[in-house]
N, CA and C atoms as an extended XYZ file, in Angstrom:
360
Properties=species:S:1:pos:R:3:atomname:S:1:resname:S:1:resid:I:1 pbc="F F F"
N       -50.657       43.589      -36.037 N   MET     1
C       -51.691       43.109      -35.722 CA  MET     1
C       -52.853       43.670      -34.910 C   MET     1
N       -53.771       43.398      -36.081 N   ASN     2
C       -55.032       44.188      -35.445 CA  ASN     2
C       -55.811       43.920      -34.125 C   ASN     2
N       -55.962       45.193      -33.249 N   GLN     3
C       -56.505       45.494      -31.916 CA  GLN     3
C       -57.987       44.936      -31.915 C   GLN     3
N       -58.719       44.025      -30.667 N   ALA     4
C       -60.170       43.769      -31.060 CA  ALA     4
C       -60.673       45.184      -30.579 C   ALA     4
N       -61.699       45.366      -31.095 N   THR     5
C       -62.601       46.450      -30.602 CA  THR     5
C       -63.184       45.971      -29.366 C   THR     5
N       -63.351       47.348      -28.212 N   PHE     6
C       -63.934       46.769      -26.870 CA  PHE     6
C       -65.339       47.764      -27.144 C   PHE     6
N       -66.495       47.375      -26.553 N   GLY     7
C       -67.431       47.868      -25.896 CA  GLY     7
C       -67.356       48.778      -24.949 C   GLY     7
N       -68.694       49.265      -24.683 N   LYS     8
C       -68.880       49.770      -23.582 CA  LYS     8
C       -68.736       48.656      -22.144 C   LYS     8
N       -67.892       49.343      -21.245 N   ALA     9
C       -67.533       48.638      -19.940 CA  ALA     9
C       -68.958       49.012      -18.976 C   ALA     9
N       -69.858       47.802      -18.180 N   ILE    10
C       -70.501       47.940      -17.467 CA  ILE    10
C       -69.955       47.249      -15.738 C   ILE    10
N       -70.105       48.590      -15.305 N   PRO    11
C       -69.455       48.029      -13.434 CA  PRO    11
C       -70.406       47.071      -13.391 C   PRO    11
N       -70.327       45.919      -12.407 N   ILE    12
C       -70.714       45.348      -11.519 CA  ILE    12
C       -70.346       45.217      -10.189 C   ILE    12
N       -71.388       45.938       -9.433 N   LEU    13
C       -71.114       46.309       -7.866 CA  LEU    13
C       -71.999       45.419       -6.824 C   LEU    13
N       -71.455       45.207       -5.774 N   ALA    14
C       -72.151       44.638       -4.894 CA  ALA    14
C       -73.010       45.236       -3.810 C   ALA    14
N       -74.190       44.453       -3.712 N   SER    15
C       -75.512       45.125       -2.752 CA  SER    15
C       -75.844       43.988       -1.976 C   SER    15
N       -75.895       44.819       -0.823 N   LEU    16
C       -76.461       44.505        0.334 CA  LEU    16
C       -77.570       43.364        0.605 C   LEU    16
N       -78.788       44.374        0.145 N   ASP    17
C       -80.234       44.432        0.083 CA  ASP    17
C       -80.652       44.776       -1.587 C   ASP    17
N       -80.650       43.943       -2.324 N   MET    18
C       -80.939       44.782       -3.839 CA  MET    18
C       -82.010       45.348       -3.649 C   MET    18
N       -83.330       45.515       -3.093 N   LYS    19
C       -84.319       46.415       -3.680 CA  LYS    19
C       -84.048       47.611       -2.777 C   LYS    19
N       -82.882       47.833       -1.401 N   ARG    20
C       -82.679       48.952       -1.049 CA  ARG    20
C       -81.989       49.707       -1.907 C   ARG    20
N       -80.716       49.099       -2.836 N   THR    21
C       -79.881       49.274       -3.720 CA  THR    21
C       -80.550       50.138       -4.763 C   THR    21
N       -81.639       49.178       -5.347 N   LEU    22
C       -82.138       49.622       -6.515 CA  LEU    22
C       -82.802       51.041       -6.135 C   LEU    22
N       -83.973       50.731       -5.102 N   ASP    23
C       -84.743       51.882       -4.572 CA  ASP    23
C       -83.655       53.626       -4.805 C   ASP    23
N       -82.503       52.862       -3.893 N   PHE    24
C       -81.697       54.349       -3.623 CA  PHE    24
C       -81.250       54.652       -5.388 C   PHE    24
N       -80.915       53.951       -6.391 N   TYR    25
C       -80.491       54.284       -7.326 CA  TYR    25
C       -81.546       54.919       -7.945 C   TYR    25
N       -82.946       54.815       -8.041 N   ARG    26
C       -83.894       55.215       -8.370 CA  ARG    26
C       -84.520       56.449       -7.808 C   ARG    26
N       -84.590       56.004       -6.902 N   ASN    27
C       -85.736       57.488       -6.101 CA  ASN    27
C       -83.992       58.271       -5.884 C   ASN    27
N       -82.924       58.752       -5.675 N   VAL    28
C       -81.918       59.354       -5.202 CA  VAL    28
C       -81.509       59.974       -6.329 C   VAL    28
N       -80.690       58.812       -6.735 N   LEU    29
C       -79.734       59.209       -8.014 CA  LEU    29
C       -80.415       58.950       -9.702 C   LEU    29
N       -81.786       58.674       -9.615 N   GLY    30
C       -83.023       59.240      -10.986 CA  GLY    30
C       -82.744       57.983      -11.774 C   GLY    30
N       -81.909       56.708      -11.606 N   PHE    31
C       -82.064       55.995      -12.677 CA  PHE    31
C       -83.335       54.681      -12.891 C   PHE    31
N       -83.347       54.347      -13.954 N   ARG    32
C       -84.188       53.471      -14.487 CA  ARG    32
C       -83.839       51.975      -13.816 C   ARG    32
N       -84.474       51.279      -12.759 N   THR    33
C       -84.180       49.908      -12.620 CA  THR    33
C       -85.098       49.195      -12.778 C   THR    33
N       -84.638       47.567      -12.997 N   GLU    34
C       -85.240       46.569      -12.759 CA  GLU    34
C       -84.195       45.022      -12.061 C   GLU    34
N       -84.883       44.105      -11.589 N   HIS    35
C       -84.265       42.797      -10.829 CA  HIS    35
C       -84.713       41.708      -11.318 C   HIS    35
N       -84.056       40.816      -11.261 N   PHE    36
C       -84.158       39.798      -11.761 CA  PHE    36
C       -83.831       38.187      -10.607 C   PHE    36
N       -83.942       37.247      -10.743 N   GLU    37
C       -83.996       36.156       -9.955 CA  GLU    37
C       -84.160       36.234       -9.106 C   GLU    37
N       -85.029       36.990       -8.475 N   GLY    38
C       -85.634       37.316       -6.993 CA  GLY    38
C       -84.483       38.212       -6.206 C   GLY    38
N       -84.509       39.454       -6.731 N   PHE    39
C       -83.612       40.339       -6.062 CA  PHE    39
C       -82.293       39.625       -6.103 C   PHE    39
N       -81.628       38.876       -6.588 N   SER    40
C       -80.549       37.761       -7.059 CA  SER    40
C       -79.427       39.296       -7.558 C   SER    40
N       -80.035       39.662       -8.587 N   TYR    41
C       -79.035       40.715       -9.739 CA  TYR    41
C       -80.251       41.490      -10.033 C   TYR    41
N       -79.556       42.884      -10.138 N   GLY    42
C       -80.277       44.383      -10.439 CA  GLY    42
C       -79.435       45.283      -11.203 C   GLY    42
N       -80.005       45.942      -12.654 N   MET    43
C       -79.733       46.902      -13.109 CA  MET    43
C       -79.966       48.515      -12.973 C   MET    43
N       -79.360       49.487      -13.398 N   ALA    44
C       -79.756       50.524      -13.005 CA  ALA    44
C       -79.130       50.979      -14.043 C   ALA    44
N       -80.254       51.651      -14.926 N   VAL    45
C       -79.912       52.745      -16.506 CA  VAL    45
C       -80.150       54.460      -16.290 C   VAL    45
N       -79.241       55.011      -16.767 N   ARG    46
C       -79.434       56.596      -17.160 CA  ARG    46
C       -78.904       56.646      -17.766 C   ARG    46
N       -79.642       57.741      -18.751 N   GLY    47
C       -78.946       57.970      -20.211 CA  GLY    47
C       -77.745       56.610      -20.782 C   GLY    47
N       -76.697       57.246      -21.033 N   ASP    48
C       -76.173       55.973      -21.135 CA  ASP    48
C       -74.935       55.213      -20.531 C   ASP    48
N       -75.250       55.462      -18.819 N   THR    49
C       -74.418       55.145      -18.067 CA  THR    49
C       -75.614       53.480      -17.115 C   THR    49
N       -74.748       52.490      -17.528 N   GLU    50
C       -75.378       51.092      -16.979 CA  GLU    50
C       -74.798       50.671      -15.654 C   GLU    50
N       -75.080       50.389      -14.345 N   LEU    51
C       -74.915       49.797      -13.392 CA  LEU    51
C       -75.340       48.428      -13.402 C   LEU    51
N       -74.783       47.360      -12.546 N   HIS    52
C       -75.370       46.063      -12.645 CA  HIS    52
C       -75.088       45.840      -11.259 C   HIS    52
N       -75.860       45.160      -10.486 N   PHE    53
C       -75.735       44.998       -8.927 CA  PHE    53
C       -76.044       43.327       -8.939 C   PHE    53
N       -74.788       42.774       -8.202 N   TRP    54
C       -74.856       40.947       -7.437 CA  TRP    54
C       -75.759       41.402       -6.189 C   TRP    54
N       -75.844       40.322       -6.034 N   ALA    55
C       -76.316       40.183       -4.333 CA  ALA    55
C       -75.216       39.301       -3.507 C   ALA    55
N       -74.646       40.375       -2.242 N   CYS    56
C       -73.663       39.558       -1.893 CA  CYS    56
C       -73.983       40.187       -0.192 C   CYS    56
N       -73.309       39.372        0.487 N   ASN    57
C       -73.636       39.152        2.114 CA  ASN    57
C       -72.245       39.281        2.742 C   ASN    57
N       -71.286       40.364        2.124 N   ASP    58
C       -70.073       40.490        2.348 CA  ASP    58
C       -69.744       42.250        2.284 C   ASP    58
N       -70.505       43.114        3.458 N   LYS    59
C       -70.151       44.782        3.552 CA  LYS    59
C       -68.616       44.655        3.003 C   LYS    59
N       -68.030       44.418        3.301 N   HIS    60
C       -66.262       44.798        3.323 CA  HIS    60
C       -65.718       44.755        1.882 C   HIS    60
N       -66.560       44.049        0.740 N   ILE    61
C       -66.453       43.844       -0.731 CA  ILE    61
C       -67.084       45.224       -1.001 C   ILE    61
N       -67.992       45.438       -0.724 N   ALA    62
C       -69.334       47.348       -1.011 CA  ALA    62
C       -68.466       47.958       -0.691 C   ALA    62
N       -67.738       47.828        0.531 N   GLU    63
C       -66.892       49.371        0.831 CA  GLU    63
C       -65.847       49.277        0.554 C   GLU    63
N       -65.529       48.529       -0.763 N   ASN    64
C       -63.785       48.698       -0.975 CA  ASN    64
C       -64.160       48.626       -2.729 C   ASN    64
N       -65.233       48.703       -3.042 N   THR    65
C       -65.467       49.306       -4.518 CA  THR    65
C       -66.094       50.546       -4.982 C   THR    65
N       -65.641       50.903       -6.293 N   SER    66
C       -65.791       51.979       -6.594 CA  SER    66
C       -66.333       52.273       -8.285 C   SER    66
N       -67.099       53.249       -8.509 N   CYS    67
C       -67.384       53.092      -10.164 CA  CYS    67
C       -67.279       54.947      -10.078 C   CYS    67
N       -66.358       54.744      -11.386 N   TYR    68
C       -66.287       56.442      -11.871 CA  TYR    68
C       -67.612       56.578      -13.422 C   TYR    68
N       -67.967       58.220      -12.955 N   ILE    69
C       -68.855       58.195      -14.168 CA  ILE    69
C       -68.498       59.536      -14.667 C   ILE    69
N       -68.003       59.752      -15.941 N   ARG    70
C       -67.978       60.907      -16.403 CA  ARG    70
C       -68.952       61.613      -16.949 C   ARG    70
N       -69.806       62.966      -16.353 N   VAL    71
C       -70.285       63.605      -16.818 CA  VAL    71
C       -70.383       65.014      -17.573 C   VAL    71
N       -70.971       65.162      -18.014 N   LYS    72
C       -71.040       66.850      -19.123 CA  LYS    72
C       -70.746       67.921      -17.789 C   LYS    72
N       -71.490       67.956      -16.889 N   ASP    73
C       -71.516       69.042      -15.951 CA  ASP    73
C       -71.596       68.442      -14.470 C   ASP    73
N       -70.676       68.131      -14.059 N   VAL    74
C       -70.858       67.924      -12.184 CA  VAL    74
C       -71.678       68.913      -11.155 C   VAL    74
N       -71.633       70.292      -11.507 N   GLY    75
C       -72.139       70.893      -10.874 CA  GLY    75
C       -73.817       70.906      -11.444 C   GLY    75
N       -74.088       70.532      -12.265 N   ASP    76
C       -75.194       70.314      -12.277 CA  ASP    76
C       -75.902       68.614      -11.899 C   ASP    76
N       -75.023       68.064      -11.520 N   VAL    77
C       -75.011       66.784      -10.810 CA  VAL    77
C       -75.263       66.803       -9.271 C   VAL    77
N       -74.345       67.777       -8.757 N   HIS    78
C       -74.422       68.113       -7.433 CA  HIS    78
C       -75.676       69.015       -7.447 C   HIS    78
N       -76.204       69.988       -8.167 N   ARG    79
C       -77.617       70.898       -8.074 CA  ARG    79
C       -78.755       69.741       -7.817 C   ARG    79
N       -78.552       68.731       -8.725 N   GLU    80
C       -79.732       67.854       -9.069 CA  GLU    80
C       -79.557       66.942       -7.493 C   GLU    80
N       -78.248       66.240       -6.977 N   LEU    81
C       -78.491       65.396       -6.086 CA  LEU    81
C       -78.439       66.144       -4.428 C   LEU    81
N       -78.367       67.142       -4.516 N   SER    82
C       -78.294       68.234       -2.865 CA  SER    82
C       -79.817       68.067       -2.470 C   SER    82
N       -80.724       68.119       -2.821 N   PRO    83
C       -81.697       68.146       -2.075 CA  PRO    83
C       -82.443       66.935       -1.509 C   PRO    83
N       -81.831       65.582       -2.470 N   ARG    84
C       -81.845       64.694       -2.361 CA  ARG    84
C       -81.032       63.351       -1.225 C   ARG    84
N       -79.646       64.131       -1.074 N   LEU    85
C       -78.411       64.126       -0.015 CA  LEU    85
C       -78.246       64.930        0.690 C   LEU    85
N       -78.934       65.128        1.547 N   PRO    86
C       -78.308       66.385        2.619 CA  PRO    86
C       -77.280       66.560        2.829 C   PRO    86
N       -76.279       65.436        2.596 N   SER    87
C       -74.988       65.334        3.411 CA  SER    87
C       -73.981       65.394        2.211 C   SER    87
N       -74.446       65.581        1.264 N   LEU    88
C       -73.466       65.686        0.064 CA  LEU    88
C       -72.549       66.603        0.206 C   LEU    88
N       -71.038       66.625       -0.087 N   GLN    89
C       -70.153       67.374       -0.078 CA  GLN    89
C       -70.089       67.899       -1.287 C   GLN    89
N       -69.538       69.194       -1.548 N   ALA    90
C       -69.110       70.027       -2.034 CA  ALA    90
C       -67.842       69.546       -3.842 C   ALA    90
N       -68.477       70.064       -4.608 N   VAL    91
C       -67.489       69.225       -5.656 CA  VAL    91
C       -66.089       69.610       -5.367 C   VAL    91
N       -65.004       68.695       -5.602 N   VAL    92
C       -63.812       68.952       -5.388 CA  VAL    92
C       -62.692       68.765       -6.400 C   VAL    92
N       -62.202       69.648       -6.780 N   ARG    93
C       -60.790       69.803       -7.875 CA  ARG    93
C       -59.555       68.858       -7.787 C   ARG    93
N       -59.413       68.047       -8.172 N   THR    94
C       -58.288       67.017       -8.469 CA  THR    94
C       -56.778       67.467       -8.851 C   THR    94
N       -56.123       67.095       -7.983 N   ALA    95
C       -54.702       67.335       -8.627 CA  ALA    95
C       -54.866       66.691      -10.196 C   ALA    95
N       -55.619       65.824      -10.498 N   TRP    96
C       -54.845       65.202      -11.645 CA  TRP    96
C       -56.224       65.372      -13.370 C   TRP    96
N       -57.146       67.049      -12.853 N   GLY    97
C       -57.195       67.866      -13.417 CA  GLY    97
C       -58.981       67.220      -13.729 C   GLY    97
N       -59.373       66.943      -12.923 N   MET    98
C       -60.806       66.480      -13.018 CA  MET    98
C       -61.705       67.617      -11.835 C   MET    98
N       -62.991       67.575      -11.929 N   ASP    99
C       -63.963       68.410      -11.327 CA  ASP    99
C       -64.837       66.908      -10.741 C   ASP    99
N       -64.923       66.395       -9.083 N   GLU   100
C       -65.550       65.162       -8.463 CA  GLU   100
C       -66.545       65.768       -7.642 C   GLU   100
N       -67.200       64.562       -7.831 N   LEU   101
C       -68.500       64.673       -6.811 CA  LEU   101
C       -68.349       62.993       -6.195 C   LEU   101
N       -68.538       62.687       -4.553 N   TYR   102
C       -68.535       61.496       -4.108 CA  TYR   102
C       -69.679       61.065       -3.883 C   TYR   102
N       -70.162       59.975       -3.927 N   VAL   103
C       -71.685       59.648       -3.628 CA  VAL   103
C       -71.552       58.062       -2.762 C   VAL   103
N       -71.383       57.617       -1.745 N   ILE   104
C       -71.450       56.590       -1.356 CA  ILE   104
C       -73.156       56.054       -0.838 C   ILE   104
N       -73.285       54.775       -1.619 N   ASP   105
C       -74.575       53.897       -1.818 CA  ASP   105
C       -74.583       53.828       -0.659 C   ASP   105
N       -75.714       53.052       -0.297 N   PRO   106
C       -76.087       51.916        1.074 CA  PRO   106
C       -75.581       51.077        1.894 C   PRO   106
N       -74.978       50.408        0.220 N   ASP   107
C       -73.979       49.246        0.582 CA  ASP   107
C       -72.532       50.147        0.526 C   ASP   107
N       -72.417       50.939        0.800 N   GLY   108
C       -70.916       51.409        0.910 CA  GLY   108
C       -70.167       51.408       -0.556 C   GLY   108
N       -70.483       51.242       -1.748 N   ASN   109
C       -69.801       51.518       -2.859 CA  ASN   109
C       -69.697       53.032       -3.020 C   ASN   109
N       -69.015       53.547       -3.509 N   LEU   110
C       -68.086       54.942       -3.787 CA  LEU   110
C       -68.840       55.215       -5.209 C   LEU   110
N       -69.376       55.924       -5.307 N   ILE   111
C       -69.771       56.309       -6.901 CA  ILE   111
C       -69.083       57.812       -7.393 C   ILE   111
N       -67.961       57.648       -8.113 N   LYS   112
C       -67.590       59.211       -8.326 CA  LYS   112
C       -68.151       59.519       -9.629 C   LYS   112
N       -68.801       60.855       -9.712 N   PHE   113
C       -68.791       61.732      -10.666 CA  PHE   113
C       -68.149       62.543      -10.981 C   PHE   113
N       -67.880       62.626      -12.331 N   GLY   114
C       -66.543       63.548      -12.659 CA  GLY   114
C       -66.272       63.943      -14.004 C   GLY   114
N       -65.610       65.304      -14.222 N   GLN   115
C       -65.826       66.243      -15.897 CA  GLN   115
C       -64.392       66.571      -15.606 C   GLN   115
N       -63.550       66.803      -16.717 N   GLU   116
C       -62.649       67.399      -17.231 CA  GLU   116
C       -62.593       69.073      -15.984 C   GLU   116
N       -61.727       69.041      -15.210 N   SER   117
C       -61.927       70.987      -14.861 CA  SER   117
C       -61.537       71.655      -15.854 C   SER   117
N       -62.530       72.715      -15.876 N   SER   118
C       -62.504       74.026      -16.908 CA  SER   118
C       -61.430       74.995      -16.543 C   SER   118
N       -61.077       74.855      -15.336 N   ALA   119
C       -60.351       76.123      -14.388 CA  ALA   119
C       -58.480       75.282      -14.533 C   ALA   119
N       -58.139       75.205      -15.936 N   GLN   120
C       -56.978       74.196      -15.851 CA  GLN   120
C       -55.697       75.328      -16.339 C   GLN   120
């Protein structure tokens, strides 16, 4: 039996305030952003990474949602974001062999940046 070919997955995260959400992804995380239908839907793109957002009024949904973004150098991401996110924690080495950096957006969505650990 042939298996279907899958394309790129695009997470759709909850946004409690689409303008604020897109401003954060543009001004803090460096994405290009756009909105549709009176700020009821948004998109953020940086390189090959694409995130979508839907307007939501339930904070519980956003606070229980996350997205994993693989990067080539999580240290570079940390150095880029540190000046814009003063409370950004250090990169964490996980038991499953990844170096990860965690960012919580203004809505409560957890964005994890990670790369395979170089010290295995």
